[in-house]
PDB file of N, CA, C and O in Angstrom:
ATOM      1  N   MET A   1      -4.073 -28.802  17.570  1.00  0.00           N
ATOM      2  CA  MET A   1      -3.791 -27.190  17.614  1.00  0.00           C
ATOM      3  C   MET A   1      -5.217 -26.645  17.711  1.00  0.00           C
ATOM      4  O   MET A   1      -6.224 -27.274  17.385  1.00  0.00           O
ATOM      5  N   SER A   2      -5.189 -25.653  18.101  1.00  0.00           N
ATOM      6  CA  SER A   2      -6.668 -24.486  17.836  1.00  0.00           C
ATOM      7  C   SER A   2      -6.164 -23.976  17.569  1.00  0.00           C
ATOM      8  O   SER A   2      -5.015 -23.637  17.851  1.00  0.00           O
ATOM      9  N   THR A   3      -7.451 -23.508  16.340  1.00  0.00           N
ATOM     10  CA  THR A   3      -6.791 -22.568  15.582  1.00  0.00           C
ATOM     11  C   THR A   3      -8.095 -21.270  16.288  1.00  0.00           C
ATOM     12  O   THR A   3      -8.597 -20.237  15.846  1.00  0.00           O
ATOM     13  N   GLU A   4      -8.172 -21.782  17.116  1.00  0.00           N
ATOM     14  CA  GLU A   4      -8.958 -20.020  17.762  1.00  0.00           C
ATOM     15  C   GLU A   4      -8.343 -19.118  18.863  1.00  0.00           C
ATOM     16  O   GLU A   4      -8.943 -18.279  19.535  1.00  0.00           O
ATOM     17  N   THR A   5      -6.671 -19.543  18.934  1.00  0.00           N
ATOM     18  CA  THR A   5      -5.701 -18.505  19.553  1.00  0.00           C
ATOM     19  C   THR A   5      -4.964 -17.974  18.340  1.00  0.00           C
ATOM     20  O   THR A   5      -4.410 -16.879  18.236  1.00  0.00           O
ATOM     21  N   SER A   6      -5.048 -18.868  17.511  1.00  0.00           N
ATOM     22  CA  SER A   6      -4.456 -18.483  16.595  1.00  0.00           C
ATOM     23  C   SER A   6      -4.327 -16.931  15.612  1.00  0.00           C
ATOM     24  O   SER A   6      -5.494 -16.831  15.235  1.00  0.00           O
ATOM     25  N   PRO A   7      -3.821 -16.107  15.207  1.00  0.00           N
ATOM     26  CA  PRO A   7      -3.766 -14.813  14.624  1.00  0.00           C
ATOM     27  C   PRO A   7      -3.830 -14.823  13.506  1.00  0.00           C
ATOM     28  O   PRO A   7      -2.938 -15.387  12.873  1.00  0.00           O
ATOM     29  N   SER A   8      -4.984 -14.157  12.797  1.00  0.00           N
ATOM     30  CA  SER A   8      -5.761 -14.341  11.545  1.00  0.00           C
ATOM     31  C   SER A   8      -4.439 -13.955  10.570  1.00  0.00           C
ATOM     32  O   SER A   8      -3.662 -13.041  10.843  1.00  0.00           O
ATOM     33  N   ASN A   9      -4.351 -14.646   9.622  1.00  0.00           N
ATOM     34  CA  ASN A   9      -3.701 -14.489   8.401  1.00  0.00           C
ATOM     35  C   ASN A   9      -3.492 -13.126   7.309  1.00  0.00           C
ATOM     36  O   ASN A   9      -4.123 -13.119   6.252  1.00  0.00           O
ATOM     37  N   ARG A  10      -2.799 -12.284   7.573  1.00  0.00           N
ATOM     38  CA  ARG A  10      -3.144 -10.987   7.068  1.00  0.00           C
ATOM     39  C   ARG A  10      -2.856 -11.673   5.367  1.00  0.00           C
ATOM     40  O   ARG A  10      -2.600 -12.877   5.372  1.00  0.00           O
ATOM     41  N   SER A  11      -2.882 -11.101   4.204  1.00  0.00           N
ATOM     42  CA  SER A  11      -3.502 -11.545   2.698  1.00  0.00           C
ATOM     43  C   SER A  11      -1.631 -10.814   2.404  1.00  0.00           C
ATOM     44  O   SER A  11      -1.252  -9.825   3.032  1.00  0.00           O
ATOM     45  N   ARG A  12      -0.940 -11.371   1.621  1.00  0.00           N
ATOM     46  CA  ARG A  12      -0.280 -11.045   1.535  1.00  0.00           C
ATOM     47  C   ARG A  12       0.327 -10.476   0.153  1.00  0.00           C
ATOM     48  O   ARG A  12      -0.542 -10.566  -0.714  1.00  0.00           O
ATOM     49  N   SER A  13       1.378  -9.989  -0.288  1.00  0.00           N
ATOM     50  CA  SER A  13       1.775  -8.376  -1.420  1.00  0.00           C
ATOM     51  C   SER A  13       2.025 -10.121  -2.408  1.00  0.00           C
ATOM     52  O   SER A  13       2.587 -11.096  -1.908  1.00  0.00           O
ATOM     53  N   LYS A  14       1.312 -10.065  -4.131  1.00  0.00           N
ATOM     54  CA  LYS A  14       1.414 -10.962  -4.965  1.00  0.00           C
ATOM     55  C   LYS A  14       2.907 -10.523  -5.307  1.00  0.00           C
ATOM     56  O   LYS A  14       3.432  -9.447  -5.021  1.00  0.00           O
ATOM     57  N   LYS A  15       3.480 -11.621  -5.997  1.00  0.00           N
ATOM     58  CA  LYS A  15       4.697 -11.845  -6.092  1.00  0.00           C
ATOM     59  C   LYS A  15       5.266 -10.533  -7.267  1.00  0.00           C
ATOM     60  O   LYS A  15       4.228  -9.914  -7.502  1.00  0.00           O
ATOM     61  N   ILE A  16       6.066 -10.067  -7.831  1.00  0.00           N
ATOM     62  CA  ILE A  16       6.591  -8.989  -8.534  1.00  0.00           C
ATOM     63  C   ILE A  16       7.582 -10.087  -9.629  1.00  0.00           C
ATOM     64  O   ILE A  16       7.952 -11.098  -9.032  1.00  0.00           O
ATOM     65  N   SER A  17       7.948 -10.021 -10.824  1.00  0.00           N
ATOM     66  CA  SER A  17       8.642 -10.068 -11.303  1.00  0.00           C
ATOM     67  C   SER A  17      10.098  -8.877 -10.932  1.00  0.00           C
ATOM     68  O   SER A  17      10.168  -7.651 -10.847  1.00  0.00           O
ATOM     69  N   GLY A  18      10.615  -9.454 -10.858  1.00  0.00           N
ATOM     70  CA  GLY A  18      12.163  -8.680 -10.700  1.00  0.00           C
ATOM     71  C   GLY A  18      12.154  -8.043  -9.373  1.00  0.00           C
ATOM     72  O   GLY A  18      12.762  -7.005  -9.113  1.00  0.00           O
ATOM     73  N   GLY A  19      11.085  -9.043  -8.148  1.00  0.00           N
ATOM     74  CA  GLY A  19      11.879  -9.092  -6.878  1.00  0.00           C
ATOM     75  C   GLY A  19      11.024  -7.057  -6.793  1.00  0.00           C
ATOM     76  O   GLY A  19      10.461  -6.398  -7.667  1.00  0.00           O
ATOM     77  N   ARG A  20      11.373  -6.721  -5.245  1.00  0.00           N
ATOM     78  CA  ARG A  20      11.174  -5.903  -4.590  1.00  0.00           C
ATOM     79  C   ARG A  20      12.649  -5.189  -3.568  1.00  0.00           C
ATOM     80  O   ARG A  20      13.721  -5.629  -3.152  1.00  0.00           O
ATOM     81  N   VAL A  21      11.891  -3.857  -3.515  1.00  0.00           N
ATOM     82  CA  VAL A  21      13.824  -3.094  -3.073  1.00  0.00           C
ATOM     83  C   VAL A  21      13.480  -2.226  -2.183  1.00  0.00           C
ATOM     84  O   VAL A  21      12.863  -1.288  -2.688  1.00  0.00           O
ATOM     85  N   ALA A  22      13.631  -2.146  -1.006  1.00  0.00           N
ATOM     86  CA  ALA A  22      13.237  -1.297  -0.137  1.00  0.00           C
ATOM     87  C   ALA A  22      13.089   0.123   0.088  1.00  0.00           C
ATOM     88  O   ALA A  22      14.062   0.751  -0.328  1.00  0.00           O
ATOM     89  N   CYS A  23      12.142   0.862   0.636  1.00  0.00           N
ATOM     90  CA  CYS A  23      12.295   2.274   0.188  1.00  0.00           C
ATOM     91  C   CYS A  23      11.619   3.455   1.181  1.00  0.00           C
ATOM     92  O   CYS A  23      10.542   3.428   1.777  1.00  0.00           O
ATOM     93  N   ILE A  24      12.677   4.526   1.135  1.00  0.00           N
ATOM     94  CA  ILE A  24      11.981   4.966   2.818  1.00  0.00           C
ATOM     95  C   ILE A  24      11.318   6.407   2.212  1.00  0.00           C
ATOM     96  O   ILE A  24      12.030   7.231   1.638  1.00  0.00           O
ATOM     97  N   VAL A  25      10.073   6.573   2.386  1.00  0.00           N
ATOM     98  CA  VAL A  25       9.424   7.419   1.881  1.00  0.00           C
ATOM     99  C   VAL A  25       8.988   8.636   3.423  1.00  0.00           C
ATOM    100  O   VAL A  25       8.419   8.227   4.435  1.00  0.00           O
ATOM    101  N   TYR A  26       9.441  10.129   3.205  1.00  0.00           N
ATOM    102  CA  TYR A  26       9.321  10.838   3.679  1.00  0.00           C
ATOM    103  C   TYR A  26       7.515  11.548   3.444  1.00  0.00           C
ATOM    104  O   TYR A  26       6.873  11.661   2.399  1.00  0.00           O
ATOM    105  N   LEU A  27       7.187  11.860   4.665  1.00  0.00           N
ATOM    106  CA  LEU A  27       6.020  12.441   3.994  1.00  0.00           C
ATOM    107  C   LEU A  27       5.250  12.848   5.363  1.00  0.00           C
ATOM    108  O   LEU A  27       5.206  12.246   6.436  1.00  0.00           O
ATOM    109  N   PRO A  28       4.496  14.408   4.857  1.00  0.00           N
ATOM    110  CA  PRO A  28       4.398  15.036   5.535  1.00  0.00           C
ATOM    111  C   PRO A  28       3.563  14.859   6.981  1.00  0.00           C
ATOM    112  O   PRO A  28       3.032  13.761   6.819  1.00  0.00           O
ATOM    113  N   LYS A  29       3.174  15.321   8.252  1.00  0.00           N
ATOM    114  CA  LYS A  29       2.759  14.059   9.681  1.00  0.00           C
ATOM    115  C   LYS A  29       1.259  14.424   9.498  1.00  0.00           C
ATOM    116  O   LYS A  29       0.631  13.900  10.417  1.00  0.00           O
ATOM    117  N   GLU A  30       0.318  15.229   8.535  1.00  0.00           N
ATOM    118  CA  GLU A  30      -0.783  15.175   8.168  1.00  0.00           C
ATOM    119  C   GLU A  30      -1.138  13.764   7.405  1.00  0.00           C
ATOM    120  O   GLU A  30      -1.932  12.958   7.890  1.00  0.00           O
ATOM    121  N   GLU A  31      -0.372  13.528   5.987  1.00  0.00           N
ATOM    122  CA  GLU A  31      -0.578  12.818   5.551  1.00  0.00           C
ATOM    123  C   GLU A  31      -0.232  11.086   6.683  1.00  0.00           C
ATOM    124  O   GLU A  31      -0.855  10.105   6.276  1.00  0.00           O
ATOM    125  N   VAL A  32       0.384  10.934   7.533  1.00  0.00           N
ATOM    126  CA  VAL A  32       0.563  10.583   8.101  1.00  0.00           C
ATOM    127  C   VAL A  32      -0.175   9.905   8.734  1.00  0.00           C
ATOM    128  O   VAL A  32      -0.328   8.687   8.637  1.00  0.00           O
ATOM    129  N   LYS A  33      -0.926  10.960   9.745  1.00  0.00           N
ATOM    130  CA  LYS A  33      -2.761  10.761  10.317  1.00  0.00           C
ATOM    131  C   LYS A  33      -3.576   9.923   9.408  1.00  0.00           C
ATOM    132  O   LYS A  33      -4.036   8.828   9.733  1.00  0.00           O
ATOM    133  N   GLU A  34      -3.777  10.634   7.949  1.00  0.00           N
ATOM    134  CA  GLU A  34      -4.609  10.100   7.035  1.00  0.00           C
ATOM    135  C   GLU A  34      -4.322   8.450   7.239  1.00  0.00           C
ATOM    136  O   GLU A  34      -5.046   7.633   7.808  1.00  0.00           O
ATOM    137  N   ILE A  35      -3.106   8.252   6.624  1.00  0.00           N
ATOM    138  CA  ILE A  35      -3.255   7.187   6.469  1.00  0.00           C
ATOM    139  C   ILE A  35      -3.134   6.104   7.730  1.00  0.00           C
ATOM    140  O   ILE A  35      -3.536   4.941   7.782  1.00  0.00           O
ATOM    141  N   ASP A  36      -2.625   6.688   8.458  1.00  0.00           N
ATOM    142  CA  ASP A  36      -3.231   5.620  10.329  1.00  0.00           C
ATOM    143  C   ASP A  36      -4.423   5.516  10.161  1.00  0.00           C
ATOM    144  O   ASP A  36      -5.035   4.449  10.118  1.00  0.00           O
ATOM    145  N   LYS A  37      -5.148   7.233   9.982  1.00  0.00           N
ATOM    146  CA  LYS A  37      -6.521   6.463   9.803  1.00  0.00           C
ATOM    147  C   LYS A  37      -7.201   5.042   9.222  1.00  0.00           C
ATOM    148  O   LYS A  37      -7.841   4.061   9.601  1.00  0.00           O
ATOM    149  N   GLU A  38      -6.859   5.383   8.545  1.00  0.00           N
ATOM    150  CA  GLU A  38      -7.114   4.030   6.921  1.00  0.00           C
ATOM    151  C   GLU A  38      -6.417   3.013   7.766  1.00  0.00           C
ATOM    152  O   GLU A  38      -6.792   1.998   7.179  1.00  0.00           O
ATOM    153  N   VAL A  39      -5.713   2.619   8.674  1.00  0.00           N
ATOM    154  CA  VAL A  39      -4.748   1.198   8.526  1.00  0.00           C
ATOM    155  C   VAL A  39      -5.878   1.429   9.642  1.00  0.00           C
ATOM    156  O   VAL A  39      -6.766   0.621   9.371  1.00  0.00           O
ATOM    157  N   ASP A  40      -6.214   2.114  10.689  1.00  0.00           N
ATOM    158  CA  ASP A  40      -6.433   1.442  11.589  1.00  0.00           C
ATOM    159  C   ASP A  40      -8.091   0.734  10.735  1.00  0.00           C
ATOM    160  O   ASP A  40      -8.068  -0.474  10.499  1.00  0.00           O
ATOM    161  N   GLU A  41      -9.143   1.376  10.416  1.00  0.00           N
ATOM    162  CA  GLU A  41     -10.132   1.061   9.808  1.00  0.00           C
ATOM    163  C   GLU A  41     -10.107  -0.139   9.062  1.00  0.00           C
ATOM    164  O   GLU A  41     -10.771  -1.164   9.207  1.00  0.00           O
ATOM    165  N   THR A  42      -8.833   0.288   7.866  1.00  0.00           N
ATOM    166  CA  THR A  42      -8.727  -1.371   7.335  1.00  0.00           C
ATOM    167  C   THR A  42      -7.865  -3.074   7.660  1.00  0.00           C
ATOM    168  O   THR A  42      -7.836  -4.162   7.085  1.00  0.00           O
ATOM    169  N   ASP A  43      -7.245  -2.461   8.933  1.00  0.00           N
ATOM    170  CA  ASP A  43      -6.349  -3.618   9.840  1.00  0.00           C
ATOM    171  C   ASP A  43      -5.628  -4.010   8.460  1.00  0.00           C
ATOM    172  O   ASP A  43      -5.766  -5.092   7.889  1.00  0.00           O
ATOM    173  N   THR A  44      -4.635  -2.669   7.918  1.00  0.00           N
ATOM    174  CA  THR A  44      -3.252  -3.216   6.760  1.00  0.00           C
ATOM    175  C   THR A  44      -2.761  -2.338   7.573  1.00  0.00           C
ATOM    176  O   THR A  44      -3.182  -1.489   8.359  1.00  0.00           O
ATOM    177  N   SER A  45      -1.181  -2.983   6.978  1.00  0.00           N
ATOM    178  CA  SER A  45      -0.388  -2.394   7.110  1.00  0.00           C
ATOM    179  C   SER A  45      -0.453  -0.706   7.120  1.00  0.00           C
ATOM    180  O   SER A  45      -1.567  -0.244   7.363  1.00  0.00           O
ATOM    181  N   ARG A  46       0.799   0.397   6.842  1.00  0.00           N
ATOM    182  CA  ARG A  46       1.020   1.715   6.382  1.00  0.00           C
ATOM    183  C   ARG A  46       1.893   1.486   5.047  1.00  0.00           C
ATOM    184  O   ARG A  46       2.123   2.340   4.191  1.00  0.00           O
ATOM    185  N   SER A  47       2.369   0.022   5.058  1.00  0.00           N
ATOM    186  CA  SER A  47       3.377   0.068   4.003  1.00  0.00           C
ATOM    187  C   SER A  47       2.032  -0.144   2.531  1.00  0.00           C
ATOM    188  O   SER A  47       2.108   0.302   1.386  1.00  0.00           O
ATOM    189  N   SER A  48       0.984  -0.924   3.128  1.00  0.00           N
ATOM    190  CA  SER A  48       0.127  -1.605   2.436  1.00  0.00           C
ATOM    191  C   SER A  48      -1.029  -0.588   1.822  1.00  0.00           C
ATOM    192  O   SER A  48      -1.847  -0.699   0.908  1.00  0.00           O
ATOM    193  N   VAL A  49      -0.727   0.369   2.689  1.00  0.00           N
ATOM    194  CA  VAL A  49      -2.193   1.720   1.998  1.00  0.00           C
ATOM    195  C   VAL A  49      -1.648   2.667   1.351  1.00  0.00           C
ATOM    196  O   VAL A  49      -2.280   3.361   0.554  1.00  0.00           O
ATOM    197  N   ILE A  50       0.328   2.911   1.760  1.00  0.00           N
ATOM    198  CA  ILE A  50       1.428   3.900   1.075  1.00  0.00           C
ATOM    199  C   ILE A  50       1.584   2.820  -0.934  1.00  0.00           C
ATOM    200  O   ILE A  50       2.018   3.488  -1.873  1.00  0.00           O
ATOM    201  N   ALA A  51       1.245   1.546  -1.153  1.00  0.00           N
ATOM    202  CA  ALA A  51       1.681   1.083  -1.826  1.00  0.00           C
ATOM    203  C   ALA A  51      -0.267   1.491  -3.028  1.00  0.00           C
ATOM    204  O   ALA A  51      -0.526   1.759  -4.201  1.00  0.00           O
ATOM    205  N   ARG A  52      -0.812   1.347  -2.141  1.00  0.00           N
ATOM    206  CA  ARG A  52      -2.093   1.658  -2.632  1.00  0.00           C
ATOM    207  C   ARG A  52      -2.307   2.439  -3.686  1.00  0.00           C
ATOM    208  O   ARG A  52      -2.707   2.374  -4.848  1.00  0.00           O
ATOM    209  N   ILE A  53      -1.648   3.696  -2.385  1.00  0.00           N
ATOM    210  CA  ILE A  53      -1.930   5.044  -3.394  1.00  0.00           C
ATOM    211  C   ILE A  53      -1.083   5.646  -4.421  1.00  0.00           C
ATOM    212  O   ILE A  53      -1.336   6.278  -5.446  1.00  0.00           O
ATOM    213  N   TYR A  54       0.191   5.199  -3.748  1.00  0.00           N
ATOM    214  CA  TYR A  54       1.040   4.971  -4.953  1.00  0.00           C
ATOM    215  C   TYR A  54       1.012   4.319  -6.748  1.00  0.00           C
ATOM    216  O   TYR A  54       1.441   4.865  -7.765  1.00  0.00           O
ATOM    217  N   TYR A  55       0.214   2.746  -6.546  1.00  0.00           N
ATOM    218  CA  TYR A  55      -0.315   2.726  -7.738  1.00  0.00           C
ATOM    219  C   TYR A  55      -1.296   3.259  -8.295  1.00  0.00           C
ATOM    220  O   TYR A  55      -1.373   3.225  -9.523  1.00  0.00           O
ATOM    221  N   GLN A  56      -2.497   4.016  -7.355  1.00  0.00           N
ATOM    222  CA  GLN A  56      -3.668   4.159  -7.762  1.00  0.00           C
ATOM    223  C   GLN A  56      -3.411   5.619  -8.465  1.00  0.00           C
ATOM    224  O   GLN A  56      -4.353   6.190  -9.014  1.00  0.00           O
ATOM    225  N   GLY A  57      -1.548   6.451  -8.413  1.00  0.00           N
ATOM    226  CA  GLY A  57      -1.924   7.548  -9.074  1.00  0.00           C
ATOM    227  C   GLY A  57      -1.402   7.418 -10.069  1.00  0.00           C
ATOM    228  O   GLY A  57      -1.676   7.970 -11.134  1.00  0.00           O
ATOM    229  N   LYS A  58       0.038   6.099  -9.662  1.00  0.00           N
ATOM    230  CA  LYS A  58       0.896   5.967 -10.853  1.00  0.00           C
ATOM    231  C   LYS A  58      -0.100   5.225 -12.192  1.00  0.00           C
ATOM    232  O   LYS A  58       0.304   5.267 -13.354  1.00  0.00           O
ATOM    233  N   LYS A  59      -1.255   4.652 -11.861  1.00  0.00           N
ATOM    234  CA  LYS A  59      -2.396   4.267 -12.744  1.00  0.00           C
ATOM    235  C   LYS A  59      -2.593   5.333 -13.757  1.00  0.00           C
ATOM    236  O   LYS A  59      -2.472   5.344 -14.982  1.00  0.00           O
ATOM    237  N   GLN A  60      -2.974   6.330 -12.779  1.00  0.00           N
ATOM    238  CA  GLN A  60      -3.907   7.110 -13.032  1.00  0.00           C
ATOM    239  C   GLN A  60      -2.985   8.822 -13.989  1.00  0.00           C
ATOM    240  O   GLN A  60      -3.374   9.675 -14.787  1.00  0.00           O
ATOM    241  N   THR A  61      -1.742   8.531 -13.297  1.00  0.00           N
ATOM    242  CA  THR A  61      -1.060   9.271 -14.831  1.00  0.00           C
ATOM    243  C   THR A  61      -0.148   8.481 -15.836  1.00  0.00           C
ATOM    244  O   THR A  61       0.785   8.912 -16.514  1.00  0.00           O
ATOM    245  N   SER A  62      -0.690   7.139 -15.749  1.00  0.00           N
ATOM    246  CA  SER A  62      -0.963   6.646 -17.154  1.00  0.00           C
ATOM    247  C   SER A  62      -2.193   6.640 -18.170  1.00  0.00           C
ATOM    248  O   SER A  62      -2.294   6.301 -19.349  1.00  0.00           O
ATOM    249  N   THR A  63      -2.967   7.085 -17.358  1.00  0.00           N
ATOM    250  CA  THR A  63      -4.014   7.097 -18.035  1.00  0.00           C
ATOM    251  C   THR A  63      -3.823   8.131 -18.363  1.00  0.00           C
ATOM    252  O   THR A  63      -3.323   7.902 -19.464  1.00  0.00           O
ATOM    253  N   ASN A  64      -3.833   9.875 -18.196  1.00  0.00           N
ATOM    254  CA  ASN A  64      -3.646  10.259 -18.641  1.00  0.00           C
ATOM    255  C   ASN A  64      -2.766  11.381 -19.424  1.00  0.00           C
ATOM    256  O   ASN A  64      -3.198  12.509 -19.664  1.00  0.00           O
ATOM    257  N   GLU A  65      -1.489  10.923 -19.784  1.00  0.00           N
ATOM    258  CA  GLU A  65      -0.579  11.090 -20.418  1.00  0.00           C
ATOM    259  C   GLU A  65      -0.798  11.176 -22.271  1.00  0.00           C
ATOM    260  O   GLU A  65      -0.588  10.193 -22.982  1.00  0.00           O
ATOM    261  N   ASP A  66      -1.066  11.982 -22.599  1.00  0.00           N
ATOM    262  CA  ASP A  66      -1.011  12.502 -24.252  1.00  0.00           C
ATOM    263  C   ASP A  66      -0.169  11.617 -24.858  1.00  0.00           C
ATOM    264  O   ASP A  66       1.047  11.425 -24.814  1.00  0.00           O
ATOM    265  N   PRO A  67      -1.567  10.863 -25.735  1.00  0.00           N
ATOM    266  CA  PRO A  67      -0.682   9.620 -26.869  1.00  0.00           C
ATOM    267  C   PRO A  67      -0.059  10.785 -27.700  1.00  0.00           C
ATOM    268  O   PRO A  67       0.905  10.326 -28.313  1.00  0.00           O
ATOM    269  N   ASN A  68      -0.180  11.711 -27.882  1.00  0.00           N
ATOM    270  CA  ASN A  68       0.708  12.556 -29.260  1.00  0.00           C
ATOM    271  C   ASN A  68       1.558  13.789 -29.184  1.00  0.00           C
ATOM    272  O   ASN A  68       1.602  14.846 -29.813  1.00  0.00           O
ATOM    273  N   PRO A  69       2.488  13.044 -27.771  1.00  0.00           N
ATOM    274  CA  PRO A  69       3.343  14.528 -26.986  1.00  0.00           C
ATOM    275  C   PRO A  69       3.610  15.256 -28.646  1.00  0.00           C
ATOM    276  O   PRO A  69       4.183  16.340 -28.760  1.00  0.00           O
TER     277      PRO A  69
END
């Protein structure tokens, strides 16, 4: 079987403990246009781009928390 006609394999998300839960996110049209632009440029899925943005924000939020509230 030739690999020339086979689709390229996309990397899968790493396994996380506790599993995953489906989630629907409603975004403004302009944000979706920006996400779609990145999807086209990077050949990734919308969900991958949204997850990356989410985790970047989550990481930034956790580093900005005041250690002495």
